[in-house]
N, C-alpha and C positions, 0 to 999 in steps of 0.2 A: 785336908780343912784347906788348908793352900788354895789346893790344886781344883777341889772345887766352889772353892768362893770366886776364883780369875777364867773357871769355867764356864760361867754363870754374870761374868762380865763386872766385878768385882775388880779393879784393877790395881787401887794402892794398895800403902801400907794399913792408911785408915778403911776405907771404907771394909780393906776386906775382916780388916780386926770387930768393924763395926757388924759385917751378915756375917761371921761366927759366935759371935753376941747373944743377939738380939736369935740367935736361930740352933743353941743349945735344945732345946726341946722337940728340935724334930724329927717325927717318927721316920721319915725318911733318911735320914744321916746315919740315926742309932741304926736302920739295920742294913747298910751301906760299909757302917766300920761293927757291926756286930758289940756294941756299946747297948749297955742298960743303960748307961748317963754320960750323955759328953760335956767333962769338965775343961773351963776354955782358962785357959793362961791368961795371967795382966796383962797388960798391952808392951808394958816394957820388957819383961819374959818374952815374948810373942816374936817383936821384934832381936831381940837378941838371937831366939830361936833360928833364925833365916840367918843373919847375918853372924853366926859363929857354928854355919851348916859347914861339915866334911865337901865338899865343893862335889870331889873325886868320887867320896861314895857317892852322892847323889847324882854323877853325871854315866856311873856304874850300873845303875839301876834304872836313869835314862836307858841308857843303851842294848841290856836284855831287853827291857818292852818294849821296843822301838823291830830291833834286829830279826824277829818272828817275819815282818809286816815287810820288809826291803827286797827288792832285788838286786842291786849292787851291779847292775850293770853300765849305767849313766848316772858319774859322779858329780855336783856341780861347789865350787867351792867359792868361798865368799865372805868377809869377815865385816860385820859389826860394830862399829862403837858404841856404850853403854852410854848414850847421855847424863851431864852428870855423877859422873864415875869418879871426878878427880875430884877429891876434894882440902882444901886449903884452911881448917878451922882450927880454934886452939889445941886439941889437941889430937886433933886426927891431921895429915899430912896422905895423899892418897892421892897417884900416877890415875890417867884417863884411860878406864880399859878397854877393852873389845872383846867377842867372841870372832871365833872362826865356825862357820858356819857350817858343818855337811850335808848337802840333802840329797837323795832317792832322787832325781831326773823324773821315774814315772812315776813314782808312788807319790813323788810330791810331799814328801813330808823331811825333815832334816831328822835326821839318824844319830846323828853326834856331835858335840863343840869341841873345842879346843880352846881351853883357854890363854890372853893373850893382856902382855902389863905394857904399857908402853916403853918400858927403861930398859924391861926385859927380857924381851923375850918375840921377836916382833912375826907379823905374818906369815914373811919365806921364812922365817928357822921352824915354827907351829908348822908348817905344809910338810919341810923336807921332814919332821917328825911324825909328822901322818903315814910320811907316806914305808917310812920305817916299824911302823905298826900293820904284821899283817890281816889284823880282822877291816881293816879298809883299804888293802893295796893283796888283788888274785889274780890271775892272770887273766887278761879280756877285759878289762873292766874302760871305758872312755871316761878321762878327767877333764871338764873346763870350767877353766875360773879365767878374771879377769888380765890384765894385763901385767900389771903390778907382781906374780908370778909367771909370765916368761922370762924364765931367768936359768941359765945353763944346764943347774947343779938338778932342778928340777925334773925336768925336761930330758935330760937325759938320765934319772934313779928309774923318771915312770918305762922311758923307755927299757932299759935295761929289764926292769920285771918283769918283762912283759906288755906290760899294759898300756894303751891307747890317750892321747893328748887332743885336745883344738885350745890351742894358742892364741889370743888376742895381741898383734904386734902393731904398737902406739912408741911412741918417741918415748918409755922412758928404753928402747931397744932403736933408737935412732938405725945407726945401722945396718941390723938384721931388716928392720920394715923397709928402705933403705933398696937395698939385693933381693930380695922377696921382687917390690913393685918391678924391678926394671929385672928383675925372671920374667916376671906377666909379660912384661911390653914384648920380652923378644916371644913371645905366640905365636900364631894368624890369628889362632883364636882358640875358646877355653874346652876343653877335653870334655867340660858336660858343661852343664849349664839352668838350671830352673826361675822362674821368671813369676812370684806369685802378684801378680796384680794385679787381683779383690783385695787381698792381705787381710785385715782386719780394720772392725774400730777398736780403740785405745776408750782408759776409762774419763779423757778428756774430750771424746767423738772429735776425731781424725783417727782418717783410714791410715793405717800404715801396714804398705809393698814391699817386700824386699825382692831384689834379683843378686841369685848368687851363681857366680863361676870358681868352677875350679877347674885349677891346672896341674896335672899327671907329668911325668913323661911312659911316652909311651914303650921306649927299650931298655928302662931299666925304675927298680923302684923309688930310687931320689928323684927330687925334680927340681933340688937346690943341696948343692955342699958349702957348709955353711965350718970356716974349722973350730968354731966352737958347739955346735949343735948337728946332734944326731942326728942320722934318719929322716929324712924330713922328704916327706912322702908326698906330701900336696901339699899346695896351694891354694888358697881359697879366696874371694875379691864378693864380699857382700854389699850392695849399694842400695841405701837403705832411704823409705821413696816416704814421707811423711804430711798427709793434706788436711789440711782444713776443709771438714763438711763446708761452712757457714760460708767463710772466703773464696776456698779453690787453691785459698796460697799454698805454696808446691816448698818444703822443702830438701835438699838429699843431700847425703851426706853416704863417709865413702869409709868400709873399715877392712880389712886385713887381717887373713889370722892362720897359722899351718899345723901341719897336726901326719903323728908318725904312722898312721896310715890310710891307703884307697879306701873312697866307696864314691856312688851317688850323688851328685850334686843337689836330689833329694832331702835326700840322708841327714847333707851334713847341714842342710837348709832345716829339717828337723828338731839335729845338734843342737843348735843353735838356739832356735827358738826356748828347746826345754832349759838351757842355759838358765834363762830368762824367770825359768821358774822360784831359781834364790829369789831374786829381785820382789815377786810377787807376795812369796815367802815372806820377805824384811816387809812390805806393804800389809799384809795381817800382821806382826807381831804387830804396827806404829796401826793398826786403823783396828783395829779388835781388842789391842793389850794395852793399845796406846802407853805402846813401850817408849818412846821421844817423850810422851809429857812423864815421866813416871822419874820425877830423879834420883836417881839408881844407890848413894850417897855410898855407905860401905861397906864393899864385898856384895858386888851387887851381884856375882855367878849364877848363885844357887836361886832370886825370886828371876833369873834370866829362864834356866833352867826349866822351872818352873811351867812359865807361857810359852817354851819353847813346847812343854808339853801338851798343856791347856788345847796350841793353835795345831799340832800334831793329830787329837783326836777332834776335831772340827774335822779336819782333811781324809782320817780314814772312813769314816761316815761318810763323807761328802763322795768318795772316789766309790764308797757301794751303793748309793741312794742318787745320785745324780740325777737320774734316768724321770727317776717315779717323785709320787706325789705320797711321801712320805709325812709330809709338813700340813699345818693344818692351814698353812697360806697358797699349798702346793705348790711354793717355791721348792729346791735345792742349795743355798747356795752358802756358805761359810757367814753371811752374816746376821740371814732370816737358821743357817744352825744355832749361834746366838743369845738372837731371839725368842728360841724358843727354849734354849738352859735358863735364860734369862728371865722368865714366865715360868715353865714348868721343870720342879723337882724332880718329877720320876722322868723325867724327857734325859735329864741331866744323871740322871744315877743311873742309864742304863748306858752312857756315853763313857762316863766312870771308870764304871764294869763291861765294857767293849761287848753288852750284853743283846744289841740291838746289827755289829754286825763284823758277829767271833765265830 
């Protein structure tokens, strides 16, 4: 019932419970849940159920449901803090919590989470645990992540398992970044490059374009030797230009990455753009599920998993119907899918039961 309510746009405990109470005689819901009568718990019991849910058990259901949809060839890893999860009250004291989201970049859905507690488990340690789990690490996968996870143990573990990585270089690894820049400057010209001059318009009406230059050794696999990091085969320089459509003001930034495999500049360009899909996922969590406006309070992970469940169902429908006029508005976007769920119980039921894209 909570997941159904989330799909329909009810994002707070108060609104979810109010929707449940109002819809206890809803015939479509009785059909969906195969019940002659829907019994709604008291508000306090409902809150207790969500805060005392076994998060690992709920996560197991989540993973089993979505694993059949993913390709698991290109994986993006990124953490998201749960706003308001640090509670200091009379009866409880909770540390700030976060969820490490594991996204299939090809299907654009998060297929697993890891739960983080600021005082118990860092994002780096969680990712190391993830790599030890055979569910997430199979030969040939490509991992991408932010510079925080560009750590010796993480990258070398990925390499040892036969997987691939594209790692960002920032000031948290200043000496590594400096050496990469020095190596690139020794090249007379890039091994390969691609310049996406037209780029794309973002939601702020700004045109974003990227020039991707790849530097690789012609005589061997290694492009740069490092005493700690193994098998650095490619260095990538990305020059990003953002142009304001109204003022024509341009801002340019340069980013450096490294990878333990070789491929073309065009493919690196595509992989880099794909990584931002996890940021788009977080954007949808905030805009469609209003996650940042919903104070999590104690034990916030169960509702976080259910929000991801709802966003994934929207995304799977969009993947199948993006170029089809299946909605009354004629558009098939995440926002319009949510809008149709809000007004149509029958459509929400189809989404809920996977009938519309099975």
